[in-house]
Backbone as JSON, one array per atom type, in Angstrom:
{
  "sequence": "XXXXXXXXXXXXXXXXXXXXXXXXXXXXXXXXXXXXXXXXXXXXXXXXXXXXXXXXXXXXXXXXXXXXXXXXXXXXXXXXXXXXXXXXXXXXXXXXXX",
  "N": [[127.03, 191.31, 231.9], [126.63, 194.19, 229.95], [128.8, 195.77, 227.75], [129.46, 199.26, 227.19], [128.99, 200.78, 223.97], [131.61, 201.73, 221.77], [132.54, 204.93, 220.35], [133.22, 204.71, 217.64], [132.08, 202.24, 217.01], [129.33, 202.8, 217.4], [128.98, 204.71, 215.39], [129.57, 203.16, 213.12], [127.47, 201.32, 213.26], [125.28, 203.04, 212.86], [125.81, 203.88, 210.23], [125.55, 201.44, 208.9], [122.81, 201.01, 209.24], [121.76, 203.2, 207.89], [122.56, 203.51, 205.11], [121.98, 204.66, 202.5], [121.22, 207.26, 203.2], [123.61, 208.16, 204.29], [125.33, 208.07, 202.05], [123.99, 209.93, 200.42], [124.2, 212.29, 201.97], [126.98, 212.6, 202.0], [127.39, 213.01, 199.26], [125.96, 215.41, 198.83], [127.34, 217.19, 200.55], [129.82, 216.99, 199.34], [129.4, 218.04, 196.74], [128.63, 220.62, 197.43], [130.95, 221.57, 198.75], [132.77, 221.38, 196.64], [131.68, 223.15, 194.75], [131.93, 225.5, 196.23], [134.73, 225.63, 196.42], [135.47, 225.75, 193.68], [134.25, 228.15, 192.92], [135.86, 229.96, 194.13], [138.03, 230.04, 192.54], [139.51, 232.1, 190.26], [138.95, 233.11, 186.83], [137.69, 230.94, 185.58], [135.09, 229.58, 183.58], [131.59, 229.61, 184.34], [130.19, 227.3, 183.6], [132.26, 225.41, 183.47], [133.05, 225.34, 186.12], [130.78, 224.19, 187.29], [130.76, 221.71, 186.03], [133.17, 220.63, 187.01], [132.53, 220.51, 189.74], [130.47, 218.62, 189.67], [131.87, 216.36, 188.75], [133.67, 215.98, 190.88], [131.82, 215.41, 192.91], [130.73, 213.04, 191.92], [132.94, 211.32, 192.08], [133.32, 211.3, 194.84], [130.91, 210.13, 195.6], [131.17, 207.55, 194.5], [133.3, 206.67, 196.1], [132.04, 206.73, 198.6], [130.03, 204.81, 198.2], [131.63, 202.56, 197.84], [132.78, 202.47, 200.36], [130.45, 202.0, 201.91], [129.81, 199.5, 200.92], [132.02, 198.07, 201.84], [131.62, 198.27, 204.62], [129.22, 196.87, 204.81], [130.06, 194.34, 203.95], [131.97, 193.72, 205.94], [130.26, 193.72, 208.15], [128.55, 191.64, 207.47], [130.29, 189.44, 207.43], [131.12, 189.32, 210.1], [128.85, 189.06, 211.58], [126.7, 187.36, 213.78], [125.04, 184.19, 213.4], [122.41, 184.94, 213.51], [119.0, 185.8, 212.69], [118.78, 188.26, 210.26], [116.56, 189.81, 209.86], [115.06, 189.82, 212.08], [114.64, 191.99, 213.79], [112.68, 193.43, 212.55], [110.38, 192.03, 212.7], [107.33, 191.26, 214.51], [107.46, 190.84, 218.06], [105.87, 188.93, 219.36], [105.23, 187.23, 217.37], [103.25, 186.07, 214.53], [100.36, 184.78, 212.95], [99.92, 183.13, 209.83], [97.43, 182.65, 209.12], [95.74, 184.72, 209.66]],
  "CA": [[126.98, 192.75, 231.85], [126.83, 194.68, 228.59], [129.76, 196.88, 227.66], [128.97, 200.36, 226.36], [129.58, 200.81, 222.63], [132.55, 202.82, 221.52], [132.05, 205.93, 219.41], [133.39, 204.16, 216.3], [131.09, 201.18, 216.85], [128.01, 203.38, 217.2], [128.96, 205.34, 214.06], [129.49, 202.07, 212.15], [126.12, 200.79, 213.32], [124.39, 204.02, 212.23], [126.07, 203.82, 208.79], [124.96, 200.19, 208.41], [121.36, 201.17, 209.22], [121.37, 204.34, 207.06], [123.54, 203.57, 204.03], [121.62, 205.62, 201.46], [121.27, 208.59, 203.79], [125.03, 208.49, 204.42], [125.85, 208.37, 200.7], [123.37, 211.18, 199.99], [124.81, 213.41, 202.71], [128.34, 212.78, 201.47], [127.29, 213.59, 197.92], [125.54, 216.8, 198.97], [128.45, 217.97, 201.11], [130.89, 217.0, 198.33], [129.11, 218.99, 195.67], [128.66, 221.98, 198.01], [132.35, 221.94, 198.95], [133.41, 221.54, 195.34], [131.2, 224.41, 194.18], [132.57, 226.59, 196.99], [136.14, 225.7, 196.01], [135.57, 226.19, 192.29], [133.86, 229.55, 192.81], [136.96, 230.79, 194.61], [139.07, 230.04, 191.5], [139.19, 233.1, 189.22], [139.31, 232.8, 185.46], [136.99, 229.77, 185.06], [133.71, 229.8, 183.2], [130.63, 229.02, 185.27], [129.89, 225.93, 183.17], [133.4, 224.57, 183.84], [132.98, 225.2, 187.58], [129.7, 223.25, 187.59], [131.21, 220.39, 185.58], [134.16, 220.16, 187.98], [131.82, 220.17, 190.98], [129.77, 217.36, 189.42], [132.86, 215.28, 188.69], [134.14, 215.74, 192.25], [130.75, 214.76, 193.65], [130.62, 211.65, 191.46], [134.06, 210.56, 192.65], [133.04, 211.13, 196.27], [129.82, 209.17, 195.7], [131.73, 206.21, 194.29], [134.07, 206.32, 197.3], [131.08, 206.47, 199.67], [129.4, 203.53, 197.92], [132.63, 201.53, 198.13], [132.86, 202.4, 201.82], [129.24, 201.35, 202.4], [129.94, 198.08, 200.58], [133.0, 197.49, 202.76], [130.97, 198.15, 205.92], [128.26, 195.78, 204.71], [130.83, 193.09, 203.87], [132.51, 193.49, 207.28], [129.15, 193.4, 209.03], [128.05, 190.32, 207.08], [131.27, 188.43, 207.83], [131.28, 189.25, 211.55], [127.56, 188.95, 212.23], [126.34, 186.01, 214.24], [124.1, 183.53, 212.49], [121.06, 185.33, 213.86], [118.17, 186.25, 211.58], [119.0, 189.7, 210.11], [115.28, 190.51, 209.78], [114.32, 189.61, 213.33], [114.26, 193.25, 214.43], [111.54, 193.98, 211.85], [109.22, 191.18, 212.95], [106.76, 191.45, 215.84], [108.07, 189.98, 219.08], [104.99, 187.81, 219.71], [104.98, 186.42, 216.18], [101.92, 186.22, 213.99], [99.92, 183.61, 212.2], [99.63, 183.39, 208.43], [95.99, 182.42, 208.94], [95.01, 185.98, 209.85]],
  "C": [[127.33, 193.21, 230.44], [127.8, 195.86, 228.61], [129.16, 198.0, 226.83], [129.7, 200.36, 225.01], [130.55, 201.97, 222.51], [131.94, 203.76, 220.48], [132.13, 205.38, 217.97], [132.35, 203.08, 216.03], [129.7, 201.75, 216.65], [127.89, 204.09, 215.86], [128.82, 204.26, 212.99], [128.07, 201.49, 212.1], [125.13, 201.73, 212.65], [124.56, 203.98, 210.71], [125.45, 202.56, 208.19], [123.44, 200.34, 208.29], [120.89, 202.25, 208.25], [122.35, 204.54, 205.9], [123.21, 204.65, 202.99], [121.65, 207.05, 201.98], [122.72, 209.06, 203.92], [125.62, 208.87, 203.07], [125.27, 209.69, 200.2], [123.96, 212.39, 200.68], [126.24, 213.67, 202.25], [128.32, 213.42, 200.1], [126.94, 215.07, 198.01], [126.65, 217.66, 199.52], [129.61, 218.05, 200.12], [130.63, 218.01, 197.24], [129.1, 220.42, 196.21], [130.1, 222.45, 198.23], [133.07, 222.18, 197.63], [132.97, 222.83, 194.66], [131.85, 225.59, 194.91], [134.04, 226.74, 196.59], [136.27, 226.25, 194.59], [135.19, 227.66, 192.12], [134.96, 230.48, 193.31], [138.1, 230.86, 193.59], [138.7, 231.05, 190.42], [139.57, 232.56, 187.83], [138.67, 231.55, 184.89], [135.58, 230.17, 184.66], [132.8, 229.1, 184.21], [130.32, 227.57, 184.89], [131.01, 224.97, 183.56], [133.4, 224.33, 185.35], [131.92, 224.16, 187.96], [130.11, 221.84, 187.18], [132.23, 219.81, 186.55], [133.5, 219.73, 189.29], [131.1, 218.84, 190.82], [130.73, 216.18, 189.39], [133.41, 214.94, 190.08], [133.08, 215.01, 193.06], [130.57, 213.31, 193.21], [131.73, 210.78, 192.04], [133.81, 210.3, 194.14], [131.91, 210.12, 196.47], [130.31, 207.74, 195.49], [132.53, 205.75, 195.5], [133.13, 205.98, 198.45], [130.38, 205.13, 199.45], [130.36, 202.37, 198.19], [132.79, 201.37, 199.63], [131.65, 201.71, 202.43], [129.28, 199.86, 202.1], [130.93, 197.39, 201.51], [132.41, 197.3, 204.15], [129.98, 196.99, 205.9], [128.97, 194.43, 204.68], [131.39, 192.73, 205.25], [131.4, 193.05, 208.23], [128.61, 191.99, 208.73], [129.0, 189.21, 207.54], [131.33, 188.24, 209.34], [129.97, 189.14, 212.31], [127.35, 187.51, 212.68], [125.31, 185.43, 213.28], [122.65, 183.86, 212.82], [120.32, 185.81, 212.61], [118.33, 187.76, 211.42], [117.69, 190.49, 210.07], [114.47, 190.41, 211.06], [113.87, 190.93, 213.96], [113.05, 193.89, 213.76], [110.26, 193.19, 212.08], [108.65, 191.44, 214.33], [107.31, 190.42, 216.82], [107.2, 188.77, 219.39], [104.7, 186.9, 218.52], [103.57, 186.68, 215.65], [101.61, 184.98, 213.15], [99.63, 184.01, 210.76], [98.14, 183.18, 208.14], [95.19, 183.71, 209.02], [94.81, 186.71, 208.56]]
}
């Protein structure tokens, strides 16, 4: 009998399958949040606000990439010796003669 996946396990699996999308969403939300925060600070030039938002987004992107690398490392270490590309191949196989 198959146990249902926990919420954390399904999130981890989604992140493993969609690494670039995850990093992109984190970057976009990071820059949007940083711009919103910086715009609420009075007395800053617009150019300084944009530079700060970019720096915050870059730091968040590096953290997201490190997190994606950690997830990939964990997944690679704990994966069975099954073929990682099996899900992309047709189930009935195919001949190279075709």
